[in-house]
N, C-alpha and C positions, 0 to 999 in steps of 0.2 A: 463953794470954795469948805467950808468945814465935810460937805460930802465927800469930796473929793480925795481930802484928808482920812476921812473915816474908812471909808471903801477900798480908797486904792496905795496911799504912800504909806500909812501906818501899818498896815498890814503887809507891805513888800519889807519894810523894818523889824519889825519881827521875828518874821519869816527868817530872815538872816542872821539874824541877830540870837533870836533861840528856837530853838530847833525841838521841838516835840512832838513826840508819836501820837500820830493819834489814837491808838488804842489805849495809851497812856494817861490823854485827856479824857479822854470816855469813861472812863475806870476811876480817875480820881473825883469824875464831876460826879458818877455816881453813886460813890463812897461818900463824898462830901456834902452831898444833896442827900441820902437818908440819913446820913449820924445829924447833921446841922440844918437841914431846911434848906429856905431859900437863899441862906447868907451863904452860906456853904458852898452850895452851886456856883456862887455868884463870884468866891474867893476861890474857887478851885483850879481854876487857870491859873490864876496868877503865884498860887503857891505850891505848885506843882511849876513852873516856868522858875521860883525862888529857889524851891530846893534841887532841882536839878542843876540849875547853874552853882550851886553849892557845893553837890558832890563832884562836881567838874573840877572848881577851884581850887578845893580841899584836898581831893583823895586823887584823882586820876593825875591832876598835875605833880604831883609829891611821887607819885608812882613815876609815870616818865622821865622825871629830873632825876629819880632814886637809879631808875635802869641806864639812862644816859651816863652816866657818873660810873657804875658797875662796867659798860660799854670801851670806856673811857680807860680806864684801872685796865681791862684786860689785851686793848691796844698798846696797850705802855708795857706792859707783860713781855709783850713777844717779841723775840729779837730782831732786830734788822740785819735786811740779805744783804 
């Protein structure tokens, strides 16, 4: 059961929830491995996922909300036909 969970269920859930580009994963693993050794290599992917999620939740979401608000304001200013 644990093998099924480790090799099938967990990767499918992670793929849906956190989508990391492969080049980003390899780059972060190389950088963290060189800087912090084996511990950095072990923590590189989770730290990359955390960082990407934080950026998406803080900056991207705010930008999209601001853009939607501006679009609503523009449509409110246009005269109706």
